[in-house]
N, C-alpha and C positions, 0 to 999 in steps of 0.2 A: 824667595820663598822664606817664611819665618819659622823657626822651630823653638820648641820650648825643651832646653836642656836641664836635666837634674843633675847637680853637682855636689859632690861631698866637699865642702870647702872649710877652711880655718879662719876664725875673725882674728881681730888684733890682740885678743885676750887669750888666744889658743885654744878656744871652744870649737868643737867640730860641729857642723851645721850642714843639713841637706837643703839646699836651695834650688829654686827654679828659675831660670834666666832665659828671656827671649832674646834671640839673636839669629842672624843669618848663617853664621858658621860657629864652630867650636872655638875657634881662635877669638872671635869678636865676644863670645860669651865669657872667656876667661878674662879678657880685657876689661869687660864691664864689671866683672866681680873685683879686679884689681883696683879700678877706681872708686869702688865702694868699700875698700879696706879689707878685702878678703884674700885668701891665698889659696890657689887650687892649680893642679897640673892637669894635663890632657887625660891622665890615666883615672883622674878623679870624676870624670864625667860618666855618670852610670846609666843614663838614658836620654834618649832624644825622640821627640815625636813632633809632627806638623802642628803648628799653632791653629786653632780653629775656634769658632764661636762658641762651641760646646764647652771648651776649657774655661772661656770666661764666664759662661753661664754656671759652671760647677763651682768657681770662686765665688760667685755671689752668694751661694749656699743660702737661698731664700727661706728653704723650710727651717733651717736653724734660727733664723731672725724671728721668726713667727713664734718658735717655742722658747725663746731665750728668756731665762729668769731675770727679772729686773734687777739692777745693780743694788738698789736699796735692800732687796731680799737677801742678796748675796752677803751684804754688810751685816744684816741682821743676823745670819747664819755665823758669821765669823765672830761677832760680838757673843752670842750664845756660846760659841765654842771656847772663846777666851774666858768667859765668866765661870763656865763649867770646869775647865781645867785650872782655874785659880782656886777652886774648891777641893782641889785633889784628885779630880777623875782624869783618867788616860784620855788620850784621843779616841780610842776605840769606845769607851764607856760614854764619852760625851756625844758621839754620833749616834750610839744606840739610844741614849736619853732623848736626844732631840728628834730622831726618827720616830719614836713612839709618840711624841706630843705634837708634831708639826701638822698643821692643817693644810697648808698650801701644798697641792699634789706636786707641782714643778719643783718646789725646793725640796720636797721629800725625795723626788727622784734624784737631785743632786746628792743627798745624804745617802742614798742607797748606792749610788756609784763609787762614792768615796769608801763605803763599807766593803763594797765588792773588791775594790782595790786592796784594801786593807787585809783582805783574806789571803792575799798572796804575799810572798816574801818580798820585804823591802829593806834597804839599808838606812833610808832616812825619810822623814814624814813628808818631805818635799816630793818623793816619788808618789805618794798617795794623791797629793793635790794637783800634781802635774798632768794627771789623766783629764783634767778639765781645764784646759789652758784659757778657753775663752772667759772663764770666771776667775782664775787664780793666775795672776800674771808673775813676771819675774821679780817684781818688787815684792809681792806677797811671799813667794817662795824664798827670797832672801831673808826675809823678816822669820819665817819658819825655820830656816838654817841658823839664823843667828840665836833664835830662842832655844833651839835644841843645845847649842853650845853653852848658853848661860843657864839653862834649866829653868827659864823664866817665861816659857812660851806664852802662857795665858795673858800675862799683863801685856806682852809684845802685841797680840792679837787685839786686846781692847783698845790700846793706843792707836793702833793701825787704823781701827774703825773710826774712831773719834776724828782722825785726821783727814780721812777720806770723806766722812760726813761733811767736814768743813769746806773741802774743795767741791763737793757736790752742790752746796748752797751758792757758791760763786759761779759755777758753771750754769746752773739753773737760772740765775739771775740775768746773765747775759743771753742765754737762750730764750728766755721769756720776752726780753725786749726786741730780739730779732723775729720771734714768731708773731708778736703784736703789730710790729711796723710792717711785717711781710704781708699779713692779712689786710691791714689798712690800705697797703700799696695795692693790692690786688682789687680791693674794692673800688679805689680810686680809679685804677686802670679801667676796670669794667663799666663804670659810669661813664668815663671819658669816651671809650669806644662806641657805646651807644649814642652819646651826644653828637660826637663827630660823624659817624656813619648814618645816622637817621635824622637828627635834628637840624644840623648845619646844613645839609643839601636843600632844606626847604627854603632857605633864604635866596638861593640862586633862583628858584621859581618866582618868589616874592619880587625880587628886582627886575626879573625879565632881561631882556637884551639891551635896552636903552638906558637904564638907570644905572649910574656909576656905583660900584660897589667899594666901600672904605677898605683900605689896605689890610687892617686886621682880618676882617671877614673874608677878604680875598685870599689870605694866607690860609685861613681855615678851611676855605672851600677847596684849595689846592690840596691841602693835607687830607681832607675828607675823600676826595677823588683819589687819591693815592692809597688810602685805606681800603676803600671799595674795590678798586681794580686790582691791587696787589697786596691786599693784606694777608692773604694765605701764603702767598709766596715769601712775603717778608717774615711772617710768623716762622715758616720752614727754615729760612735762611738764619734767623736768630737761633732756632733750635740746634741746627746743624753746627752753628759757630759756637754755641756752648758745648756741645758734645765733642766737638774737635779740640777745643781748648781743654776740657777735662781729660780727654785721652792723652792730650801731649803732656800735661802736668803729671799725670800718673805713669805714662810709658816712657817719656823721653827725660833723661837724668838732666840735661842742659836746661831744658824749659823748666823742670821742677825746681832747680836751683834758683834760676832766675825769678820765679814767682814768689818763692819762700823768702828770698832776699829782699824782694821789693815789698813783701808784707812787714819785713822786720825793720825797714827803713822808711815805711808810709808815715806821714804826719799823723800825730795822735796815736793811731793804731800801732805803729811800730813801737813807740816807747812801751805802750801796754803790753804787746806780745813780749818784748825783751825782759820787761819786769816779770811777767808771768814764767817764763823759761828759767830765769835766774833764780826765782822763788822756788821753782820745782826743783832745780838743781840743788839748791841749799838744802831744802826739806828732804830729799831723797838722800843725799850725801850725809846730812848730819844724822838722819834717822839711822842709817846703816852702819856709819861709823860708831856712833853711841852703842850700838848693839854688837859691836865687834866684828863687823863684816870687813874684810880687806878692801883697802881703797880701789884696787884695780879690779875686783869684782863688783865693788859698789859702782864704779863707773861704768861697767858692762850692763848693770842693771838700769841705770840712768840712760844709757844709750838705747836701750830697748823700749823705754818708755816715752821716748821722743820721736815725733813724726816729722819735725821740720828737719830737712836735710842739711840745712846750714849749722843748725845747732848739733847735729849728728856728727858732722865733720869737725866742729870745734871739740867736741868730747873725744874724738879718735885721736885728734892732735894732742890734746892734754895727756892722754894715756900714752901715746908714743913717746912724748916728752918725759913724762914720769918713769917710764921704763927705762930711758935713757939716763936717769939720774936726777932730774929736776925734781923739786917739791911742787906742790900744787900752785903756790904763789908764782914762783919763777915760769912754770908752764903757762899760766894765764898771761903773766906779762909779756911772754914772748909771742904769744898768739895775738895779743893786742897790738904789738909792736908790727906785726905783718898786716895789720889792717883788717883783721877779723874779730873787732871787739864787740861780740854780739852780747855777751854777758856784761850786766850794767856794773859800773865802777865799784859799788860798795862790797862786791863779792871779793875783789881784789885785796881790799884791806882785810877782809875777814880771814882770807887764806893767809895773809902775811902774818897776822896776830896769831891765829890757830896754829900755824907752823912753829912760831917762836916759842909758844907756850906749850906746845905739845898737847893742845886740846882743841884740835881742829873740828871735831864733831860737836862738842859743845859751843864754840864760837860761830860755827855755821848755824847752829839752831837758834841762837839768839838773834843773828842777822835775819834769818828766815822769818822770825815773828814780825820783824820791821819791814820787810819785803812784802809780807802778806798785807800789812796796812798800806803800803805804798801802792801795792797793785789794785787793791779796792779803790783807793783814791783815783789812780788813773783809768780804771776800769769805769768808774763813775763819770770822770770827765770825757772819756771816749763816747760813752752811751749819751750824753748831753750833746757833744758835738754832732755825733751821728742823728740823734733826733733833731737838732736844730737844721741840719742840711736838708734832712728828710721833709720837714714840715715847711721849710722855706720853698723847697721845689713844688710841692703840692700847692702852696698858697700863691706861688708865682704862676703856676699854670692855671689856677683858678681865676686869678685876677685878670690874666690875658684873655681867658675865655670870656669873663664878664664883659670886658672892655669891647671884645669883638662883637659880642651880640648887642650890647648897649649901643656902640657907634652904628652898628647897621640898622638898629630900629629908630634912632635919631635921624639918620640920612634917609631912611626910607619916609618918614614922617615929614621931613622938610621937602623931599621930593614931591610927596602927595600933596602939599599945601601949594606949592608952585603950580601944580597941574590944576588945581581948583581955582 
């Protein structure tokens, strides 16, 4: 029997967090937390309930996904807040101004929730935005906190918006390629199924029992028979296999590590992903350090913005070593020496120069601009490689099908001639 344990745990940065862990026993739940870098004792377990499909359904939170405000609208709100605060308005005045003039009902609802939170006591403006974590993540809250310290929150918000828009363009570019190739692939598969299931079997009747069928058409007829008799079963097995793989990747720590590590070392894609994560690391760390956020707090924010468990473990190791007295350069070198060099080499030199000149934030910012260009170049290369393999597969299948049909027609014509 599997249970869901609710545990008050402490992360590597000393932050208290309430987490839910699936395990058979409390001991296994605490051990699972330990492997992920959290600390907790038996008395920190505050609740335990049986795991059920209802819990999984609740976590999907389907209704909120339909009502979610688009990211571009949230960025528009943040930019309007930044511009308004740059003109001397307070956050409260800025929200009131935007709320009165906003046409989008969904975005206006977000503004109203922020205003409602502002009507209650708060020590920092981060508490206002933290009521909507689905829109305002830890990186944004770190920017708000830094802006309060430097009294330059308006400019920080406009800078944040521009950076996020740049990232969105790169993400959309990659997503559009995947969607277009996916649609093309589904169309090709649909046409192939119709041809294999309904057109190819006609050749068997055409040749009859006595005429010899060419090898290519014979193979196609065998495949057609397989699809006709076992197509639904094969489709169910593929669906179950995909579902099982997704479940293991999301629920099993070892499988998730293996999958994420495989992606980071895959040909072409691996370099692209490692460049992306290194650029993200340089961007977040340089942004937060130049805004006077503590490096350990900055690493905490970076960790929360990363979903790849290999990169998360790398960041946890860097924090542990920096807390032990190493600077960032020494921490990265030691991480690489142990065979976990997920960050690309340019970040090592940046950490060395930045640490030596006491300008780590500015140095990382310069490197980050170079990494952005490198990432775009590698992303385009990965897209071209993916497209080449994709179209080569489709053309190869098309040529084989044409050869099978063509050879069958020629063989039938030759046999018919000999009979005459």
